[in-house]
N, C-alpha and C positions, 0 to 999 in steps of 0.2 A: 609336804613329808608326814607319813604315819608315826607315830612314837612306837618302838619299837617289842615294848609293853602289851598295845591295845589288844593285839590277838591274844593273846594270856601265854605265848611260848616264851621262856626265855632269852633278853638281851643279851647280844653275842658281840664279841671282841672282833677284830676285823682278821683273825686266822680261827674263827670258825667254831673256840671253845663258849661255853655258855659264861656270859660273866661272874655271874654270883658263885659258880661253880664252885666249892670249898678243893682249895687242894691237900688231899689227904698229909702229904709231907710238912706241912705246918700247923697241924694239930699242938694245941697246947704251945705255940712260940707267938711274938709279939707277930700280930699281920704289920704289913707298910700299905700306907696310904691306898686309898683306893682309885684307881686310874679316874682319871673325868667322863661325864658319859653325857649322851644329850640329854638335853631338857626337854625337847618340844612338850608343848599343852597345845591342844587341839578342842576347838570351837564351834561351835554350829552357827549360821548368818543367814538371813534374806536382805536382798535387795533389789527396789522397787528399779524397775528399769521403761519406760514406757508402759506397754500394758503388759509387759512380763514380770516374773516375780523370779530372778534368780536366786536358788537355794544355795551354799556356799560354805567348804570347809577350811578355816583360819588355822595355818599352825605360825605357830609362834617358838619360836626361845634359840639356844645355842648348841652348831650340831658340831664334835669335834673333828677337825684336821687332824689326821693323822699323814706321817709322810716313811716311808720306806728306808731303813736306814738297812745298808752297806759299811760294811769293814770290815779290811782284808778281801775283798772280793767276793767275802760268805753274805750270806743275805741274813741276816738278824732277827728280824720280823720287821713290825711297824710303831713308831714312837709318838703321842700323842704330842703337838707341839702350838697349837691355840684352839680355843672355843668360838665360832663365829659366829652371829649372831643375824637369825634371816627370820620373815614372814614369808608366809607363803596363802593364797588365795585359790583354792579351788574349786570349781563349781561339780556342784556334786550329779550324775547324769549316770546314767544307766550303764555297765559294765560292756554291752553293747554297741554301744555309741561309739563311733570314729575318735580318736583321740586330737583333741582338743588345744589348737597354738599355746605355747607356755611361751612368756615374757620373763625373762630374769633383768633386773633392773636394778638398779646404781646410782648416784652421783656422786661427787667429784673430789674437790681443793684442790693436791692431796688432802685426805684429813675430812673429810666429810661423811656422815653416815648419809641414808634414803632418804631421810624424813619427808626430802621436799619432793621428792617426787613420788615419796608414799602420799602424803597427804595432803597433796596440793594439787595433783592430775590425774594420776595411775590405780590408786585405789577405792576399794569402795567404799571407803571415807575420807571427808577431806575437814580440813579445818578453814572455819568463816574470820576471817581476819580484817576483811575491807578493802580498801584501795584508797588512792591517789586522795586528801582530802578529805577522807573518809572514814579514816581506820576504827577497826571496833575500840573498843576497852576490854581491857585485863574482866573475867580469866578467858575470852572469847565464847569460840563455839563448834562443836564437832556436830556435822551433819550427813547422812548419806548421798553420793555422789552419782546420784544418776547417769551422768557419762562417765562412770569408771571404762578403763579399758576392757574390765572384767566378762563387759559383755561379751568382746569373741575372742579372749584369751585369758587364760589360769595367770595369774603373777607371783613373782618370786624376789623380793626385795632384798636385796646383801647388802651389809652392813661388814667392810673389810675390816680386817683386826686391827686394832686400837682405837675403831670409831663406836658408836651406836653400844650395844652391851658385848662388843665382840674386843677377847683379849688374849695373851699368850697363854698360854698353863701355867697351871700356878710350879714356880720354879722356874718357867722356859723365858726365851729372850723374846721379844717383840721385832726387833731391830732387823730381823731379815727380810719382815714383811711389808716394812717402810723403804720403797724402792718400787724403781718399774719392775723389775722380771720378780720380786718375790709379791709384788700387788698382782699382777696378771697371774701368776703360777697359782696365788693360793685360791683366787676369784673363779678359776680356770676348775680347779680342784674342787671348791663347793656346788659349781654348776653339775661338774660329770656324775660327783654323790647325788643333786637331788634326782636331780633325770635319773639314774640305777635303780635307784630307790623306792620310786617312781612309778618305775615303768614309763617312762615318759620318751626313750627315745624313739617312737613311734611318729611324734607329735612335731609339728611345725614351731622350728623354734627362733627368738627372736632375741636380740639384745637391746634397752633401751640404757642410753646414761644422758646425763647430763654434765658439762662442763671438762672435765676434767675426764669424769665418767665418761669423753667420747673417746680422749684417748684411750684409755682404757677397753671401750667396747672396739675398737677397729685394730687395737692388739690382740684382744681378745681371739674376734673374727678370724685371726690366724691363727695364734696358739690354738685355738680346738680342733680346728683343720689336720694340722700338723702333728700334736699328742693327741689326740684323742681320734680323729678320725668325725668328728661333731660336724656336721658342715649346716648354717644356720639359711633359716629362709628368708632373714632380714637383719638390720640394727637401725635404731633411730638414736640420728645424732641430735642430740637436743643444747643450745649454745655450744656451737663448736669450734674445741681447738685443735686440729691433730699438727699442726707443727708450728712450737713455742716460740718460732722464731719472726713468726707471724707478726705475735703483736711485743716483741721485742723482752721477753720473758730470758733470759741470760745473754739476752744483746739490746741493751735497752737505748742504745745509739743507733742500731741499726734505722737506714730512713725505709727502709721496704714498711718497719712496722708503724712509724710516723703516716706513710700512704694508708696502711689497714687501717689505720681510726678515723681518718679522714672526714669518709663518708656518716661514720657515727655522730660524730661531733654537728656532723651538720644535721643529724634529725634532729640531736638533741636540742640544738642551737632555735630548730622550727620548731620542738614542744615550747620550751619556753618564749616565744614568740619574738625572734628573732627575725623571720624569716616575711612581714608582713602578712598578708592574704596567701601568697604562695600554696600551693600545695605541697603534701610531704613530696608526693613521689616526686615533681618538679623539685624539690631541694637536690631530693638523693640524687636522681641520676646525674643532676649538673658537679654533684657531687663527683656522682662514680668516672663522668666524662673527665675532667679534671683531674681525675689520679691512674685514669688509663693511659696519659701521654706526660699532662705537659706538668703535672707536680712529680714524681720520679726525678723530670728530666733537670728542673729546677733544684732538688736536690743536690743531685748530681755535681752542678757547678761548683758547689762551694763558696769560695769566695771569688770566684771569677762570674759569681751571678753580683753584675751594681748597676748603680743609675736607676735608669726608665723599669729595666726589665726587672730588676728589684721589686721595684716600687710596684711593679705591675705583678709582679706573685706573690706582696704582703699583702696587696688588695682585694686581691681573689681570696686567701685564704681567711682575711678576717671578713670577709664577707660570707663566705661559707659555716666559718665557727661564730659567728657571735661576739668574736674580741675584738678588742683594739686595735688599729696596726699600728699602733706603737707598743703594742704589748708583742706580737704577731713579730715585729722589724727584732726586738729584742730577744722573743725566744728564737732567731736566725730561720722562722718558716717551721720550725720545728715541734711540734704539739706533744706534750706527755701527757696521757692521760688525767692523771692524778692532779696534776697541776690546771689543765683546761675542768674538772669539776668544781676546785676553788676556787678558780678565776671567771670563771661565765658570768654569775651572780652576785661578783662582790659587792657590785653597786647597792645591792637590797640585802647586805650583810648574811647571805645564805650562802652554802654549798649544795652539789647537786651527788645525786646518787651515783654510786660507780656500778652497781649490778642491777638495777633499776634507776635510770636518769629521769623519770619522770618525778620522782621522789625529792625533795628537797628539806633540806634541817638548819638551822641557825650555825652559822658560824662560829668557832668556840673565841674567834681573835681576826679583827678585821684588816689586819696585816699575814696574816700567816699564809707563807708559801704552800701548805698544803695542809687538808681538811682532818679534822683529829679523827675521823668517825667515819659511816657511810649512813647517809640517813635511810637508806635503803633497805641496809641489813638490821639495821636498827627498828625497823618496822615489821621484818619478820621473825626475827628472831624467837621474840617472846611468845609469839601466836602458834605456831610449829611444837615450840618447846613443850607446852601445857595443854597441845591436844594430846601430841604423843605419850606420853606420861599417863593422861586419863586413859585412851585408848589401849594401849600396850596392856594396863592392867585391869581397870574396870570390865572393857568389851573383849579384850582375850584370852585375859584371867595370866597372864605369864606376870613373875612376881619377882623382884630382884634388887637388890639394897645400893649395886653397883649404881653411880651415875651415867646416865645414858648422852655418851659424848656426839652432841648434836655436830659441831666441827672441834676436833682436837688439835689441839698443837702438838699431844703428844707423838703424830710422828715424822716430825721433822727434826733436824735435818731429811729432806727426802733424798733418795736416793737417783741418779742420772746417769750411774759410772758406766752403765752404756753408751751412754751416748759423749762421753769426754773427748771434747775438743768439739766438738758441730751442735747442730739443733736439737733438741728432744725433736724429732719428727718421727711419725709411725703411720704417713702417708705408702709406705712401702709394703708394710705390713698391711693395711686394708688392701692395696690394689692386689696384692701376689694374693689375700683373699679372694677378691674379686673374680682373679685370672684362673684359680682352681675350680671356685666356685661358678659358673657363667650365670647362675640361677638369683645370687646372690640381691637383694635389692637396699636399697640407703634411703633413709627417710632425712634430710637434715631440716629443721627448724631453726630459726634467723629471730632475731626478737632488735628491731629498729634501734631502741633503746637502751641495749645490754654493751655496758661500757667494761667489759671483762675480756667477755670475746665476740668482739668486734664483726659484724656481719659480711664485710666486704673481705677483710681480709680471713674469713673462711672458707667464703666461694671461691677466691684467688688460690687457696691451695688445692682446691678438691679441683677445680679446673687445670691441676699441671697433673694427677694422679695420673700414672703408667699405667693405663688400663685400652683395649682396642675400644676405636670409636662404638663400635654394635654397641657396650655396658655404658656409656655413655646415658641411654636410657632407661639402668636399671638405679637411679639418682634421680631422684625428686628433691626441691625445693621451697620449704615454707616460710610466710617472713609473717610479723602478726605486729601489734602497735603496741608495743611490751616492750622488758625486761629481761634481763636474764634469765629469771622465772616468770615466762610471758604469763604461764600458767593465775599468777594474781592478778589480772587484767582480767575480769570477767570478760566480757566479747570475746579477747582472748581462747579463754580453756574452754570457752564452747567452742570456739571452730578450731585450737590445736586439739582437743576429745577427740570432735567427728573426724581431724585427718589424722588421728591414729589409729582411731578404728580401722577406717576404710584401707588404712595402709597394708595394717595387718591381714585384712579379711582377701586382700587382693594378692599379699605376696606368698599367704598362704594356700590359693587357688583356690577361696571360699568366697570371692565376690559375688 
């Protein structure tokens, strides 16, 4: 986005009047506080990608989010409600060049900023933090990302209200944005504003979301179509969760969730040496076959599963997960994920990471039922905080004394009032978007060792999408030997970057 004041003309309020024009009737009177204004900063940069040198403009800062106000059926104008922080990277090119694709990216939470996709995978700069067994020491490093998606698409990273530097306006309340509908509507409005102000309606458009960001992206695809007539070329679902019932959120005792996690437990057990010399592919396929028929049946039997039959299933679950048969039996074949991460390496005094189960850390107590912290989150939080705070001030020229809320607890309790009495499930919205726009392409990225959004549960949800059979070809699935943020693993980062660039090029009709 271009700062309104850069062309020398006065900035305007949404009603078309000059923002700085004095009101003659106010001379000599005490002035009211100035309304909030965008505070965008633009800088110029280059990035070497192979033999190409990309010249691009980076624009960062807060955009004022305004809402139309109608009182007693009378339109009274617009009111500033929030200031949303974003960072865009736009390739410099001649005005005669065809419009480039643009990707709007965000993470999840709810409560997460976009820093992870921004500096981990998609942006032109990335953090160097090391990986399992070879983590870098503070203060870490920030380097050029030669695999940035900027090579094929302009990028806009959005921090929802109360994350990053995004806040409600002075005197305003953020609560209305801390819920499913308010979040979708506000992020959708920012996308519309950026697209319109930057004259990008004729660009191929994409969404990239991670974790709860995939929930947001699926709902946004339908919302952008219905509200603005903005049809997308593609959405990228990274570590997907479209139906929270599939992983037991809000339904912790659901047998469906226990089934959805089991293949991930098997993959994690393999990584930590519980399957001997078997290949990972062999282990996960065995787990998947068990989950497709026998495991759901065993759980459905309840107390009717006794004797030799029960013992057989106990042995099967224990063998797949690497847990002891005695523990599995006491758990009644139902393995809750946080207990699994705490139990798997208990004999070594270590706990396993939830976001990325390749990581381990020392247990706070040898007899603890649940781990006190996620060692994979401990590994990534510091590097990304250091990298972003340096990048935004020293390289992008944006200064704020606000704390950059990497992951904000201020958004909770998050409202899912729209789903009262049922699972939070956005698959009907994604299916509706695909039926209305049969050109919409969907890329889904899974980490074998992702203990937050297990791959099998996510894939099962997509396999029940209410779309015609011919649209199945619009969905592609990619797997990586890593966790929730699969780009922490360098081979996965390289492969994922190539996969996403290929997806955008194909879905834009430019491959």
